[in-house]
All heavy atoms as an XYZ file, in Angstrom:
721
protein
N       8.733      8.154    -10.524
C       7.973      6.976    -10.897
C       6.525      7.270    -10.707
O       6.074      7.699     -9.642
C       8.414      5.770    -10.044
C       7.583      4.538    -10.325
S       8.163      3.101     -9.445
C       7.022      3.114     -8.029
N       5.714      7.018    -11.649
C       4.301      7.155    -11.567
C       3.709      5.868    -10.990
O       3.917      4.787    -11.498
C       3.612      7.428    -12.937
C       4.184      8.708    -13.530
C       2.126      7.439    -12.868
C       3.715      9.013    -14.955
N       2.998      6.056     -9.917
C       2.407      4.879     -9.156
C       1.047      4.546     -9.748
O       0.257      5.514     -9.963
C       2.342      5.140     -7.715
C       3.682      5.358     -7.004
C       3.546      5.462     -5.519
C       2.935      6.745     -5.105
N       2.809      6.936     -3.668
N       0.732      3.321     -9.975
C      -0.627      2.964    -10.415
C      -1.666      3.217     -9.325
O      -1.380      3.073     -8.151
C      -0.518      1.453    -10.761
C       0.643      0.975     -9.951
C       1.566      2.119     -9.809
N      -2.821      3.662     -9.830
C      -3.990      3.818     -8.916
C      -4.639      2.454     -8.690
O      -5.013      1.801     -9.666
C      -4.986      4.800     -9.425
C      -4.376      6.205     -9.551
C      -5.359      7.176    -10.168
C      -4.671      8.531    -10.261
N      -5.489      9.460    -10.997
N      -4.760      2.032     -7.482
C      -5.172      0.663     -7.115
C      -6.391      0.613     -6.314
O      -6.630      1.368     -5.371
C      -4.008      0.052     -6.324
C      -4.212     -1.322     -5.673
C      -4.182     -2.413     -6.758
C      -3.144     -1.605     -4.662
N      -7.247     -0.387     -6.623
C      -8.387     -0.730     -5.751
C      -8.140     -2.188     -5.271
O      -7.839     -3.058     -6.090
C      -9.753     -0.647     -6.492
C     -10.086      0.790     -6.801
C     -10.832     -1.243     -5.579
C     -11.410      1.010     -7.576
N      -8.263     -2.395     -3.982
C      -8.009     -3.652     -3.378
C      -9.387     -4.248     -2.957
O     -10.140     -3.590     -2.281
C      -7.095     -3.509     -2.119
C      -6.841     -4.678     -1.277
C      -6.195     -5.797     -2.081
C      -5.987     -4.275     -0.079
N      -9.625     -5.483     -3.399
C     -10.892     -6.153     -3.028
C     -10.605     -7.492     -2.337
O     -10.133     -8.441     -2.886
C     -11.719     -6.402     -4.301
C     -13.077     -6.972     -3.978
C     -11.836     -5.185     -5.199
N     -10.926     -7.503     -1.028
C     -10.773     -8.708     -0.264
C     -11.579     -8.575      1.015
O     -11.625     -7.529      1.663
C      -9.331     -8.921      0.154
C      -9.006    -10.297      0.650
O      -9.624    -10.677      1.689
O      -8.223    -11.024      0.053
N     -12.319     -9.649      1.383
C     -13.164     -9.590      2.591
C     -12.425    -10.018      3.876
O     -12.990     -9.896      4.959
C     -14.441    -10.399      2.401
C     -14.146    -11.913      2.174
O     -13.246    -12.214      1.409
N     -14.909    -12.724      2.829
N     -11.171    -10.459      3.744
C     -10.396    -10.847      4.948
C      -9.625     -9.613      5.463
O      -8.728     -9.177      4.859
C      -9.453    -11.938      4.581
C      -8.707    -12.444      5.790
O      -8.026    -11.700      6.453
N      -8.797    -13.743      6.087
N     -10.058     -9.069      6.562
C      -9.551     -7.873      7.145
C      -8.039     -7.969      7.369
O      -7.242     -7.077      7.012
C     -10.227     -7.446      8.365
C      -9.701     -6.235      9.141
C      -9.780     -4.970      8.276
C     -10.398     -6.010     10.442
N      -7.597     -9.057      7.952
C      -6.158     -9.245      8.280
C      -5.331     -9.192      6.991
O      -4.287     -8.483      6.894
C      -5.945    -10.558      9.053
O      -6.710    -10.497     10.209
C      -4.461    -10.708      9.412
N      -5.745     -9.984      6.012
C      -4.998    -10.027      4.766
C      -4.970     -8.671      4.099
O      -3.931     -8.176      3.564
C      -5.553    -11.087      3.835
C      -4.800    -11.268      2.566
C      -3.502    -11.897      2.645
C      -5.242    -10.845      1.385
C      -2.749    -12.067      1.489
C      -4.542    -11.049      0.174
C      -3.313    -11.623      0.252
N      -6.131     -7.984      4.064
C      -6.271     -6.664      3.421
C      -5.317     -5.700      4.112
O      -4.602     -4.936      3.431
C      -7.707     -6.214      3.475
C      -8.003     -5.073      2.582
C      -9.512     -4.753      2.496
N     -10.084     -4.430      3.769
C     -10.964     -5.131      4.408
N     -11.422     -6.293      3.969
N     -11.455     -4.754      5.598
N      -5.282     -5.709      5.442
C      -4.397     -4.800      6.139
C      -2.943     -5.051      5.843
O      -2.138     -4.125      5.702
C      -4.637     -4.871      7.657
C      -5.944     -4.309      8.125
C      -6.273     -4.502      9.579
O      -5.801     -5.470     10.132
N      -7.048     -3.607     10.147
N      -2.577     -6.302      5.730
C      -1.183     -6.668      5.430
C      -0.787     -6.256      4.008
O       0.329     -5.720      3.807
C      -0.941     -8.150      5.619
C      -0.944     -8.522      7.093
C      -0.723     -9.960      7.296
N      -0.754    -10.267      8.779
C      -0.551    -11.439      9.269
N      -0.327    -12.457      8.464
N      -0.543    -11.633     10.557
N      -1.677     -6.441      3.085
C      -1.411     -5.984      1.750
C      -1.262     -4.483      1.651
O      -0.352     -3.935      1.034
C      -2.543     -6.417      0.760
C      -2.409     -7.742      0.132
C      -3.677     -7.985     -0.748
C      -1.195     -7.860     -0.747
N      -2.111     -3.753      2.350
C      -2.044     -2.299      2.371
C      -0.696     -1.841      3.010
O      -0.038     -0.968      2.480
C      -3.204     -1.707      3.193
C      -4.524     -1.882      2.341
C      -3.001     -0.193      3.476
C      -5.775     -1.674      3.160
N      -0.311     -2.500      4.063
C       0.965     -2.185      4.710
C       2.090     -2.379      3.741
O       2.934     -1.492      3.564
C       1.155     -3.062      5.979
C       2.521     -2.894      6.617
C       2.772     -1.803      7.435
C       3.489     -3.812      6.397
C       3.984     -1.617      7.963
C       4.756     -3.677      6.915
C       5.002     -2.519      7.762
N       2.160     -3.562      3.025
C       3.260     -3.850      2.104
C       3.253     -2.836      0.952
O       4.368     -2.345      0.523
C       3.154     -5.238      1.594
C       3.471     -6.351      2.552
C       3.131     -7.716      1.961
C       4.895     -6.282      2.946
N       2.090     -2.529      0.416
C       2.054     -1.591     -0.730
C       2.548     -0.207     -0.258
O       3.280      0.489     -0.940
C       0.598     -1.503     -1.223
C       0.270     -2.821     -1.984
C       0.439     -0.332     -2.214
C      -1.224     -2.994     -2.225
N       2.188      0.219      0.960
C       2.603      1.509      1.445
C       4.117      1.517      1.757
O       4.779      2.493      1.522
C       1.787      1.896      2.691
C       0.389      2.287      2.364
O       0.074      2.712      1.213
N      -0.523      2.156      3.272
N       4.621      0.426      2.333
C       6.016      0.385      2.642
C       6.840      0.433      1.397
O       7.887      1.120      1.298
C       6.352     -0.900      3.475
C       7.839     -1.214      3.459
C       5.880     -0.810      4.900
N       6.400     -0.282      0.361
C       7.162     -0.337     -0.916
C       6.900      0.918     -1.747
O       7.545      1.148     -2.742
C       6.739     -1.586     -1.694
C       7.256     -2.865     -1.086
C       8.727     -2.959     -1.043
O       9.410     -2.488     -2.004
O       9.272     -3.511     -0.072
N       5.838      1.686     -1.373
C       5.468      2.915     -2.119
C       5.208      2.536     -3.580
O       5.655      3.262     -4.508
C       6.528      3.978     -1.932
C       5.968      5.379     -2.318
O       4.770      5.602     -2.195
N       6.835      6.256     -2.712
N       4.585      1.382     -3.821
C       4.446      0.866     -5.221
C       3.187      1.193     -5.892
O       3.023      0.966     -7.068
C       4.671     -0.660     -5.145
O       3.738     -1.214     -4.284
N       2.175      1.715     -5.112
C       0.838      2.056     -5.740
C       0.182      3.080     -4.832
O       0.460      3.143     -3.630
C       0.014      0.808     -5.901
N      -0.782      3.762     -5.406
C      -1.649      4.637     -4.660
C      -3.020      3.904     -4.490
O      -3.706      3.627     -5.465
C      -1.867      5.970     -5.426
C      -2.847      6.907     -4.718
C      -3.206      8.080     -5.578
O      -2.611      8.295     -6.703
O      -4.100      8.865     -5.170
N      -3.311      3.598     -3.264
C      -4.559      2.877     -2.967
C      -5.680      3.902     -2.967
O      -5.733      4.729     -2.089
C      -4.458      2.086     -1.627
C      -3.381      1.078     -1.666
C      -5.834      1.423     -1.313
C      -3.043      0.426     -0.366
N      -6.532      3.831     -3.989
C      -7.692      4.754     -4.063
C      -8.984      4.173     -3.605
O     -10.027      4.908     -3.579
C      -7.837      5.287     -5.527
C      -8.120      4.162     -6.511
C      -6.563      6.073     -5.888
C      -8.430      4.629     -7.882
N      -9.024      2.896     -3.233
C     -10.244      2.321     -2.742
C     -10.004      0.899     -2.245
O      -9.098      0.211     -2.639
N     -10.888      0.523     -1.282
C     -10.891     -0.816     -0.713
C     -12.314     -1.304     -0.629
O     -13.198     -0.526     -0.258
C     -10.312     -0.785      0.720
C      -8.863     -0.342      0.794
C      -8.455     -0.089      2.211
C      -8.855      1.295      2.562
N      -8.199      2.000      3.624
N     -12.501     -2.573     -1.025
C     -13.867     -3.150     -0.989
C     -13.788     -4.524     -0.346
O     -12.808     -5.207     -0.475
C     -14.444     -3.199     -2.353
N     -14.861     -4.852      0.339
C     -14.936     -6.179      0.992
C     -15.890     -7.148      0.253
O     -15.909     -8.350      0.570
C     -15.392     -6.063      2.446
O     -16.716     -5.526      2.498
C     -14.468     -5.244      3.249
N     -16.608     -6.642     -0.785
C     -17.479     -7.517     -1.540
C     -17.659     -6.928     -2.947
O     -17.231     -5.812     -3.241
C     -18.826     -7.695     -0.786
C     -19.648     -6.438     -0.636
O     -19.897     -5.725     -1.635
N     -19.965     -6.128      0.576
N     -18.328     -7.694     -3.796
C     -18.535     -7.319     -5.164
C     -19.363     -6.031     -5.337
O     -19.046     -5.196     -6.224
N     -20.374     -5.855     -4.525
C     -21.227     -4.618     -4.681
C     -20.399     -3.364     -4.376
O     -20.491     -2.371     -5.024
C     -22.454     -4.730     -3.748
C     -23.464     -5.726     -4.187
O     -23.439     -6.138     -5.370
O     -24.304     -6.197     -3.391
N     -19.653     -3.435     -3.245
C     -18.792     -2.290     -2.887
C     -17.784     -1.995     -3.987
O     -17.558     -0.807     -4.341
C     -18.015     -2.572     -1.606
C     -18.826     -2.555     -0.350
C     -17.986     -2.928      0.882
O     -16.742     -2.991      0.833
O     -18.601     -3.104      1.941
N     -17.213     -3.040     -4.610
C     -16.226     -2.815     -5.629
C     -16.857     -2.103     -6.884
O     -16.293     -1.195     -7.408
C     -15.616     -4.116     -6.038
C     -14.755     -4.012     -7.306
C     -13.629     -3.255     -7.309
C     -15.168     -4.623     -8.474
C     -12.886     -3.117     -8.501
C     -14.453     -4.597     -9.619
C     -13.299     -3.816     -9.661
N     -18.017     -2.585     -7.317
C     -18.686     -1.952     -8.447
C     -19.002     -0.523     -8.188
O     -18.790      0.365     -9.062
C     -19.958     -2.740     -8.850
C     -19.587     -4.163     -9.324
C     -20.781     -1.998     -9.896
C     -18.705     -4.200    -10.622
N     -19.413     -0.158     -6.950
C     -19.658      1.234     -6.621
C     -18.374      2.056     -6.681
O     -18.322      3.157     -7.244
C     -20.244      1.348     -5.162
C     -21.712      0.928     -5.144
C     -22.215      0.973     -3.735
C     -23.596      0.363     -3.647
N     -24.095      0.253     -2.288
N     -17.258      1.491     -6.146
C     -15.956      2.205     -6.219
C     -15.518      2.367     -7.669
O     -14.998      3.422     -8.024
C     -14.878      1.361     -5.501
C     -14.834      1.453     -4.036
C     -13.794      0.509     -3.489
C     -14.503      2.878     -3.568
N     -15.750      1.419     -8.537
C     -15.384      1.460     -9.918
C     -16.133      2.566    -10.667
O     -15.589      3.132    -11.568
C     -15.582      0.099    -10.581
C     -14.821     -0.149    -11.842
C     -13.343     -0.018    -11.595
C     -15.109     -1.600    -12.312
N     -17.338      2.852    -10.265
C     -18.085      3.915    -10.934
C     -17.620      5.284    -10.465
O     -17.829      6.275    -11.169
C     -19.613      3.793    -10.627
O     -19.859      3.925     -9.301
C     -20.172      2.466    -11.164
N     -16.985      5.361     -9.321
C     -16.503      6.572     -8.740
C     -15.029      6.910     -9.109
O     -14.651      8.108     -9.132
C     -16.604      6.648     -7.219
C     -18.002      6.467     -6.691
C     -18.056      6.122     -5.225
O     -17.050      5.940     -4.593
N     -19.287      6.041     -4.711
N     -14.251      5.905     -9.341
C     -12.785      6.083     -9.526
C     -12.411      5.426    -10.911
O     -13.099      4.551    -11.403
C     -12.003      5.438     -8.459
C     -12.302      5.967     -7.081
N     -11.910      7.199     -6.661
C     -13.036      5.413     -6.031
C     -12.300      7.443     -5.402
N     -12.962      6.354     -5.058
N     -11.274      5.838    -11.374
C     -10.710      5.199    -12.627
C      -9.331      4.610    -12.234
O      -8.307      5.170    -12.465
C     -10.542      6.256    -13.748
C     -11.808      6.889    -14.172
C     -12.715      5.891    -14.844
C     -13.924      6.616    -15.399
N     -15.149      5.833    -15.306
N      -9.383      3.390    -11.694
C      -8.113      2.729    -11.254
C      -7.286      2.221    -12.490
O      -7.858      2.047    -13.559
C      -8.588      1.566    -10.404
C      -9.923      1.231    -11.003
C     -10.490      2.523    -11.421
N      -6.030      2.076    -12.244
C      -5.152      1.427    -13.235
C      -5.058     -0.059    -12.993
O      -4.841     -0.818    -13.944
C      -3.748      2.007    -13.148
C      -3.679      3.507    -13.346
O      -4.265      3.974    -14.338
O      -3.101      4.199    -12.490
N      -5.250     -0.480    -11.760
C      -5.038     -1.815    -11.361
C      -6.015     -2.236    -10.267
O      -6.291     -1.463     -9.358
C      -3.584     -2.016    -10.865
C      -3.090     -3.380    -10.385
C      -3.129     -4.356    -11.541
C      -1.708     -3.250     -9.799
N      -6.428     -3.484    -10.327
C      -7.297     -4.082     -9.296
C      -6.578     -5.374     -8.750
O      -6.062     -6.139     -9.519
C      -8.650     -4.559     -9.833
C      -9.325     -3.401    -10.604
C      -9.514     -5.129     -8.783
C      -9.692     -2.234     -9.811
N      -6.549     -5.421     -7.409
C      -6.133     -6.673     -6.757
C      -7.409     -7.292     -6.191
O      -8.069     -6.717     -5.327
C      -5.141     -6.402     -5.606
C      -3.765     -5.992     -5.965
C      -2.929     -5.756     -4.722
C      -3.070     -7.025     -6.881
N      -7.822     -8.404     -6.780
C      -9.205     -8.993     -6.536
C      -9.117    -10.367     -6.003
O      -8.619    -11.281     -6.658
C      -9.925     -8.989     -7.917
C     -11.182     -9.803     -7.938
S     -12.569     -9.009     -7.078
C     -12.844     -7.555     -8.105
N      -9.676    -10.563     -4.806
C      -9.902    -11.895     -4.283
C     -11.091    -12.493     -5.040
O     -12.172    -11.783     -5.137
C     -10.198    -11.855     -2.793
C     -10.351    -13.190     -2.181
O     -10.275    -14.212     -2.883
O     -10.638    -13.250     -0.941
N     -10.974    -13.646     -5.573
C     -12.092    -14.234     -6.332
C     -13.138    -14.869     -5.424
O     -14.240    -15.127     -5.900
C     -11.631    -15.200     -7.425
C     -10.870    -16.413     -6.786
C     -10.774    -14.510     -8.478
C     -10.622    -17.521     -7.742
N     -12.856    -15.053     -4.158
C     -13.810    -15.629     -3.228
C     -14.358    -14.525     -2.309
O     -13.898    -14.411     -1.131
C     -13.108    -16.746     -2.439
C     -14.101    -17.490     -1.565
O     -15.341    -17.450     -1.866
O     -13.674    -18.104     -0.601
N     -15.233    -13.713     -2.855
C     -15.811    -12.604     -2.064
C     -17.319    -12.723     -2.053
O     -17.938    -13.327     -2.972
C     -15.405    -11.204     -2.569
C     -15.776    -11.104     -4.081
C     -13.938    -10.926     -2.321
C     -15.532     -9.718     -4.665
N     -18.006    -12.162     -1.049
C     -19.478    -12.208     -0.978
C     -20.151    -11.218     -1.954
O     -19.496    -10.325     -2.456
C     -19.811    -11.913      0.479
C     -18.587    -11.158      1.006
C     -17.430    -11.628      0.185
N     -21.434    -11.385     -2.148
C     -22.300    -10.463     -2.908
C     -21.713    -10.307     -4.323
O     -21.239     -9.242     -4.685
C     -22.412     -9.136     -2.280
C     -23.099     -9.149     -0.968
C     -23.322     -7.776     -0.479
C     -23.959     -7.782      0.914
N     -24.172     -6.426      1.409
N     -21.799    -11.277     -5.147
C     -21.142    -11.354     -6.481
C     -19.759    -11.890     -6.265
O     -18.959    -11.231     -5.634
C     -21.058    -10.030     -7.208
C     -22.376     -9.292     -7.550
C     -22.029     -7.967     -8.208
C     -23.197    -10.094     -8.569
N     -19.489    -13.063     -6.795
C     -18.107    -13.572     -6.641
C     -17.172    -12.822     -7.532
O     -17.549    -12.060     -8.415
C     -18.075    -15.073     -6.815
C     -18.221    -15.477     -8.268
O     -17.647    -14.918     -9.156
N     -19.053    -16.539     -8.446
N     -15.878    -13.014     -7.302
C     -14.860    -12.275     -8.000
C     -14.871    -12.477     -9.522
O     -14.623    -11.563    -10.281
N     -15.235    -13.668    -10.019
C     -15.294    -13.905    -11.383
C     -16.394    -13.088    -12.092
O     -16.193    -12.436    -13.089
C     -15.531    -15.426    -11.693
C     -14.462    -16.293    -11.075
C     -15.703    -15.653    -13.181
C     -13.054    -16.023    -11.569
N     -17.587    -13.066    -11.433
C     -18.691    -12.251    -11.964
C     -18.316    -10.765    -11.940
O     -18.625     -9.993    -12.894
C     -19.920    -12.450    -11.144
C     -20.544    -13.841    -11.230
C     -21.642    -14.101    -10.241
O     -22.145    -13.077     -9.655
O     -22.002    -15.206    -10.063
N     -17.684    -10.337    -10.884
C     -17.329     -8.911    -10.720
C     -16.240     -8.513    -11.751
O     -16.292     -7.441    -12.313
C     -16.799     -8.680     -9.265
C     -16.218     -7.284     -9.142
C     -17.940     -8.828     -8.300
N     -15.307     -9.434    -12.037
C     -14.280     -9.151    -13.027
C     -14.925     -8.950    -14.420
O     -14.565     -8.024    -15.145
C     -13.232    -10.270    -13.076
C     -12.377    -10.201    -14.344
C     -12.357    -10.180    -11.857
N     -15.924     -9.762    -14.751
C     -16.582     -9.643    -16.021
C     -17.273     -8.301    -16.119
O     -17.184     -7.590    -17.134
C     -17.628    -10.762    -16.190
C     -16.980    -12.070    -16.539
C     -18.019    -13.137    -16.813
N     -17.427    -14.410    -17.072
C     -17.673    -15.520    -16.443
N     -18.612    -15.555    -15.509
N     -17.015    -16.632    -16.734
N     -17.961     -7.867    -15.048
C     -18.658     -6.589    -15.048
C     -17.653     -5.438    -15.160
O     -17.855     -4.445    -15.886
C     -19.484     -6.407    -13.760
C     -20.744     -7.182    -13.793
C     -21.548     -6.802    -12.518
C     -22.927     -7.472    -12.609
N     -23.899     -6.891    -11.698
N     -16.548     -5.522    -14.406
C     -15.553     -4.473    -14.404
C     -14.952     -4.333    -15.804
O     -14.713     -3.170    -16.212
C     -14.417     -4.828    -13.394
N     -14.667     -5.413    -16.483
C     -14.040     -5.318    -17.776
C     -15.016     -4.812    -18.839
O     -14.610     -4.150    -19.831
C     -13.482     -6.684    -18.250
C     -12.261     -7.150    -17.448
C     -11.877     -8.603    -17.849
C     -11.075     -6.195    -17.658
N     -16.309     -4.954    -18.613
C     -17.306     -4.314    -19.494
C     -17.353     -2.843    -19.291
O     -17.473     -2.057    -20.234
C     -18.684     -4.899    -19.312
C     -18.884     -6.269    -19.882
C     -20.240     -6.839    -19.718
C     -20.398     -8.218    -20.293
N     -21.691     -8.794    -20.066
N     -17.173     -2.437    -18.016
C     -17.171     -1.005    -17.675
C     -15.905     -0.289    -18.124
O     -15.950      0.829    -18.663
C     -17.345     -0.808    -16.144
C     -18.698     -1.285    -15.664
S     -18.714     -1.338    -13.841
C     -18.700      0.374    -13.398
N     -14.752     -0.944    -17.934
C     -13.427     -0.392    -18.298
C     -12.631     -1.493    -19.004
O     -11.825     -2.209    -18.353
C     -12.706      0.044    -17.018
C     -13.310      1.216    -16.264
C     -12.582      1.401    -14.915
C     -13.227      2.499    -17.007
N     -12.807     -1.608    -20.326
C     -12.185     -2.725    -21.065
C     -10.665     -2.825    -20.897
O     -10.133     -3.968    -20.963
C     -12.555     -2.432    -22.506
C     -13.759     -1.604    -22.430
C     -13.639     -0.786    -21.170
N      -9.922     -1.808    -20.711
C      -8.430     -1.879    -20.576
C      -7.960     -2.129    -19.168
O      -6.742     -2.113    -18.941
N      -8.847     -2.339    -18.229
C      -8.450     -2.455    -16.837
C      -7.529     -3.654    -16.574
O      -7.832     -4.760    -17.099
C      -9.758     -2.565    -16.029
C      -9.611     -2.570    -14.495
C      -8.994     -1.241    -14.018
C     -10.996     -2.718    -13.877
N      -6.561     -3.460    -15.759
C      -5.646     -4.572    -15.394
C      -6.091     -5.137    -14.037
O      -6.313     -4.386    -13.116
C      -4.208     -4.074    -15.271
C      -3.695     -3.356    -16.517
C      -3.545     -4.335    -17.637
C      -2.889     -3.631    -18.819
N      -3.535     -3.765    -20.070
N      -6.328     -6.472    -14.029
C      -6.826     -7.117    -12.797
C      -5.905     -8.248    -12.438
O      -5.621     -9.123    -13.292
C      -8.226     -7.609    -12.981
C      -9.166     -6.433    -13.313
C      -8.732     -8.334    -11.734
C     -10.578     -6.847    -13.784
N      -5.456     -8.298    -11.203
C      -4.754     -9.447    -10.655
C      -5.689    -10.172     -9.682
O      -6.110     -9.564     -8.688
C      -3.477     -9.057     -9.920
C      -2.501     -8.327    -10.866
C      -2.821    -10.262     -9.274
C      -1.298     -7.735    -10.224
N      -6.051    -11.357    -10.070
C      -7.008    -12.143     -9.225
C      -6.247    -13.165     -8.385
O      -5.267    -13.750     -8.832
C      -8.006    -12.851    -10.099
N      -6.757    -13.369     -7.157
C      -6.116    -14.335     -6.288
C      -7.154    -14.856     -5.307
O      -8.311    -14.333     -5.258
C      -4.971    -13.662     -5.447
C      -5.445    -12.569     -4.544
C      -5.820    -12.787     -3.289
C      -5.497    -11.218     -5.053
C      -6.271    -11.737     -2.490
C      -5.956    -10.178     -4.263
C      -6.339    -10.466     -2.999
N      -6.864    -15.850     -4.533
C      -7.701    -16.284     -3.439
C      -6.774    -16.982     -2.379
O      -5.625    -17.377     -2.689
C      -8.808    -17.199     -3.916
O      -9.779    -17.269     -2.889
C      -8.320    -18.634     -4.279
N      -7.326    -17.077     -1.199
C      -6.621    -17.725     -0.100
C      -7.458    -18.929      0.397
O      -8.655    -18.856      0.388
C      -6.480    -16.773      1.114
C      -5.530    -15.521      0.891
C      -5.655    -14.696      2.115
C      -4.173    -15.949      0.675
N      -6.735    -19.948      0.784
C      -7.399    -21.095      1.420
C      -6.743    -21.299      2.726
O      -5.554    -21.204      2.850
C      -7.282    -22.340      0.542
C      -8.033    -22.244     -0.748
C      -7.435    -21.986     -1.918
C      -9.446    -22.418     -0.740
C      -8.155    -21.918     -3.111
C     -10.189    -22.323     -1.915
C      -9.516    -22.035     -3.119
N      -7.527    -21.541      3.747
C      -6.990    -21.682      5.116
C      -7.046    -20.376      5.850
O      -7.610    -19.379      5.374
N      -6.393    -20.337      7.027
C      -6.419    -19.177      7.835
C      -5.094    -18.454      7.817
O      -4.024    -19.069      7.670
C      -6.789    -19.539      9.264
C      -8.158    -20.054      9.418
C      -8.646    -20.127     10.823
O      -8.129    -19.359     11.674
O      -9.536    -20.939     11.111
N      -5.166    -17.187      8.058
C      -3.942    -16.326      8.191
C      -3.624    -16.259      9.700
O      -4.441    -15.991     10.511
C      -4.147    -14.912      7.638
C      -4.438    -14.990      6.174
C      -2.958    -14.059      7.964
C      -4.769    -13.632      5.588
N      -2.342    -16.659     10.013
C      -1.926    -16.600     11.401
C      -1.243    -15.297     11.649
O      -0.309    -14.948     10.918
C      -0.991    -17.804     11.675
C      -1.785    -19.087     11.413
C      -0.480    -17.735     13.056
C      -0.928    -20.362     11.505
N      -1.682    -14.584     12.621
C      -1.128    -13.269     12.913
C       0.259    -13.350     13.579
O       0.662    -14.328     14.080
C      -2.058    -12.483     13.834
């Protein structure tokens, strides 16, 4: 099975770590980058050619909606799954 190359964008460390754990346990994707804000993500996107993005829409330094628009201009066929969390994650 060919695993998609994935960039994960989320500023919540706990949630990001849990997603990474699940992705690694399931061996469902190759994580090629992690970003905590829109600027970091755009830099990663210029360095890598991901197949898939998991994007929190509530991130600092360019919100997720603005970043998605920029990303799709850079890579028009890019697949993006957008999400957000409300409330706190309990460990």
